[in-house]
C-alpha positions as CSV (number, residue, x, y, z in Angstrom):
1,M,6.2,-14.7,-5.4
2,A,9.8,-13.4,-6.0
3,S,9.9,-14.8,-9.5
4,E,6.6,-13.1,-10.3
5,A,7.9,-9.8,-9.0
6,I,11.1,-10.2,-11.2
7,E,9.1,-11.0,-14.3
8,S,6.6,-8.1,-13.8
9,L,9.5,-5.6,-13.3
10,R,11.4,-6.9,-16.3
11,A,8.3,-6.7,-18.5
12,M,7.6,-3.1,-17.5
13,V,11.3,-2.2,-18.2
14,S,11.1,-3.8,-21.6
15,E,7.8,-2.3,-22.6
16,L,8.9,1.2,-21.6
17,H,12.3,0.8,-23.2
18,L,14.1,1.8,-20.1
19,E,16.9,-0.8,-20.3
20,D,19.5,1.9,-20.4
21,K,18.1,3.4,-17.2
22,I,18.5,0.2,-15.2
23,D,21.8,-0.8,-13.7
24,Q,21.8,-4.6,-14.1
25,N,24.5,-5.0,-11.5
26,N,22.1,-3.5,-8.9
27,F,18.9,-5.1,-10.2
28,N,18.6,-7.2,-7.1
29,I,17.9,-4.2,-4.9
30,A,15.0,-3.3,-7.2
31,I,13.7,-6.8,-6.9
32,A,14.1,-6.7,-3.1
33,A,12.1,-3.4,-3.1
34,A,9.4,-5.0,-5.2
35,I,9.2,-8.0,-2.9
36,G,8.9,-5.6,0.0
37,V,6.0,-3.9,-1.7
38,I,4.3,-7.3,-2.1
39,L,5.0,-8.6,1.4
40,Q,3.4,-5.6,3.1
41,P,-0.3,-6.2,2.0
42,L,0.3,-9.9,2.0
43,W,1.4,-9.8,5.7
44,W,-1.4,-7.6,6.9
45,N,-4.0,-9.7,5.1
46,I,-2.7,-13.0,6.6
47,V,-2.5,-11.5,10.1
48,A,-6.0,-9.9,9.8
49,R,-7.7,-13.0,8.5
50,N,-6.1,-15.2,11.2
51,E,-7.3,-12.7,13.8
52,Y,-10.8,-12.7,12.5
53,H,-11.0,-16.5,12.6
54,N,-8.8,-17.4,15.5
55,K,-8.4,-14.2,17.6
56,S,-4.7,-15.2,18.0
57,M,-3.4,-11.7,18.7
58,T,-6.3,-10.9,21.0
59,R,-5.5,-13.9,23.1
60,L,-1.8,-13.2,23.0
61,F,-2.1,-9.5,24.0
62,G,-5.1,-9.8,26.2
63,S,-7.6,-7.6,24.4
64,A,-8.7,-6.6,20.9
65,E,-7.7,-3.1,21.6
66,M,-4.1,-4.0,22.4
67,A,-4.1,-6.4,19.5
68,I,-5.0,-3.7,17.0
69,R,-2.4,-1.4,18.5
70,V,0.3,-4.0,18.0
71,N,-0.9,-4.7,14.5
72,A,-0.8,-1.0,13.6
73,V,2.8,-0.8,14.9
74,M,3.8,-3.9,12.9
75,V,2.3,-2.4,9.7
76,I,4.0,0.9,10.3
77,V,7.4,-0.7,11.0
78,G,7.0,-3.0,8.0
79,G,6.2,0.1,5.8
80,F,9.3,1.9,7.1
81,F,11.6,-0.9,6.0
82,R,9.8,-1.3,2.7
83,D,10.2,2.4,2.0
84,R,13.9,2.3,2.8
85,L,14.3,-0.6,0.2
86,V,12.4,1.5,-2.4
87,E,14.6,4.5,-1.7
88,E,17.8,2.5,-1.9
89,A,16.6,1.1,-5.3
90,M,16.2,4.6,-6.5
91,R,19.6,5.6,-5.3
92,Q,21.4,2.7,-6.9
93,H,20.0,3.1,-10.4
94,P,20.6,5.8,-13.1
95,T,18.6,9.0,-13.1
96,M,16.7,10.5,-16.0
97,D,17.5,14.2,-16.8
98,E,13.9,14.8,-18.0
99,L,12.7,14.2,-14.5
100,G,14.8,17.0,-13.2
101,T,13.1,19.8,-15.2
102,F,11.0,22.5,-13.7
103,E,7.9,21.0,-15.3
104,A,8.7,17.6,-13.8
105,K,9.2,19.1,-10.3
106,I,5.8,20.8,-10.5
107,S,4.2,17.6,-11.6
108,A,5.8,15.7,-8.7
109,A,4.5,18.4,-6.3
110,I,1.0,18.0,-7.7
111,F,1.2,14.2,-7.3
112,W,2.5,14.7,-3.7
113,A,-0.4,17.0,-2.8
114,I,-3.0,14.7,-4.3
115,G,-1.4,11.7,-2.5
116,I,-1.4,13.5,0.8
117,V,-5.0,14.5,0.5
118,L,-6.1,11.0,-0.4
119,V,-4.1,9.3,2.3
120,G,-4.9,11.9,5.0
121,G,-8.6,11.9,4.0
122,S,-8.8,8.1,4.1
123,F,-7.1,8.0,7.6
124,Y,-9.5,10.7,8.8
125,R,-12.6,8.9,7.5
126,L,-11.6,5.4,8.6
127,G,-9.9,6.3,11.9
128,W,-6.6,4.7,12.9
129,R,-8.1,1.4,13.9
130,N,-9.9,0.7,10.6
131,T,-6.9,2.0,8.7
132,Y,-5.0,-0.9,10.1
133,M,-7.6,-3.6,9.4
134,G,-9.7,-3.0,12.5
135,D,-12.7,-4.6,10.9
136,Y,-11.0,-8.0,11.3
137,F,-10.3,-7.3,15.0
138,G,-14.0,-6.5,15.7
139,F,-13.9,-2.7,15.3
140,L,-16.6,-2.3,12.7
141,L,-17.7,1.0,11.3
142,P,-21.4,1.9,11.5
143,S,-21.7,1.8,7.7
144,K,-19.6,1.9,4.6
145,V,-17.7,5.1,4.1
146,T,-18.8,6.9,1.0
147,S,-17.8,10.5,1.6
148,F,-14.6,12.1,0.3
149,P,-12.2,10.7,-0.6
150,F,-14.1,7.5,-1.0
151,N,-16.5,9.1,-3.5
152,V,-13.5,9.8,-5.8
153,C,-12.1,6.2,-5.9
154,N,-12.7,2.9,-4.1
155,H,-9.3,2.8,-2.6
156,P,-7.9,6.3,-2.0
157,M,-5.4,5.1,0.5
158,F,-3.8,2.8,-2.0
159,L,-3.9,5.4,-4.8
160,G,-2.5,8.1,-2.6
161,S,0.3,5.9,-1.3
162,S,1.4,5.1,-4.9
163,L,1.2,8.8,-5.9
164,L,3.5,9.6,-2.9
165,Y,6.0,7.0,-4.2
166,L,5.7,8.6,-7.7
167,S,6.3,12.1,-6.4
168,K,9.3,11.0,-4.4
169,A,10.8,9.2,-7.3
170,M,10.4,12.3,-9.5
171,F,11.2,15.1,-7.2
172,F,14.1,13.7,-5.0
173,F,15.6,11.0,-7.1
174,Q,14.7,11.6,-10.8
175,S,14.5,7.8,-10.8
176,P,12.9,5.7,-13.6
177,V,13.2,2.7,-11.3
178,G,11.3,4.6,-8.7
179,I,8.5,5.4,-11.2
180,L,8.3,1.7,-12.1
181,L,8.1,0.7,-8.4
182,A,5.3,3.3,-7.9
183,I,3.3,1.8,-10.7
184,F,4.1,-1.7,-9.4
185,S,2.9,-0.7,-5.9
186,Y,-0.5,0.3,-7.3
187,I,-0.8,-2.9,-9.2
188,V,0.0,-4.8,-6.0
189,Y,-2.5,-2.7,-4.0
190,I,-5.3,-3.3,-6.5
191,G,-4.5,-7.1,-6.3
192,A,-4.7,-6.9,-2.5
193,A,-8.1,-5.1,-2.8
194,Y,-9.4,-7.9,-5.0
195,F,-9.0,-10.2,-2.1
196,E,-9.8,-7.8,0.7
197,D,-13.0,-6.3,-0.6
198,P,-15.2,-9.5,-0.7
199,Y,-13.8,-10.6,2.7
200,T,-14.6,-7.2,4.3
201,A,-18.0,-7.2,2.7
202,M,-18.6,-10.7,4.2
203,I,-17.6,-9.4,7.7
204,Y,-20.1,-6.6,7.5
205,A,-22.9,-8.7,6.0
206,K,-22.4,-11.3,8.8
207,K,-22.5,-8.6,11.4
208,A,-25.7,-7.1,9.9
209,A,-27.3,-10.6,9.8
210,E,-26.5,-11.2,13.5
211,K,-27.8,-7.8,14.4
212,K,-31.1,-8.4,12.5
213,K,-31.4,-11.9,14.1
214,S,-31.0,-10.5,17.6
215,K,-33.9,-8.1,17.2
């Protein structure tokens, strides 16, 4: 996992000709941030699938409601530490003057606004339980959400989160490394969705079959 993160980041740096914007002496913090980005969706998928099959957290905490609350806290705390790693990577690498222009600031503000709308809209439509993998804990929605922002893209929460990274990198840090990490985060999220989507569809299909059978 770590070696793949390193190679992916190095490839992006080379392709975008950003070698002079990378402090090789501090490259490890960028790698740590990239690994943090990977570990977050990896962690929540492992925990959620284990819960779906074994109900480990439900048994440990006494109820599915308490289990999903604990899971939400773990994801939030994990996200906090991941974000601190990303910010530290931005601080420890060179800035790019072009990202400090008025036009760049306006672009960053637009990305921030879009990101907030996508993330906030997703949270509103899904509810807090299903934002934190509630489907795997037995909290199923009545049907697939297709209203805004899910009619704009399949994974607005993922896209919105990456846009927020991008806006932060541009507006506050003028950081090429931050931009790379924002792009990398979206690649990771799409990879996570590749595994999540079929599994979530299976959960709902199984529930629908059980409901039909009970009639």
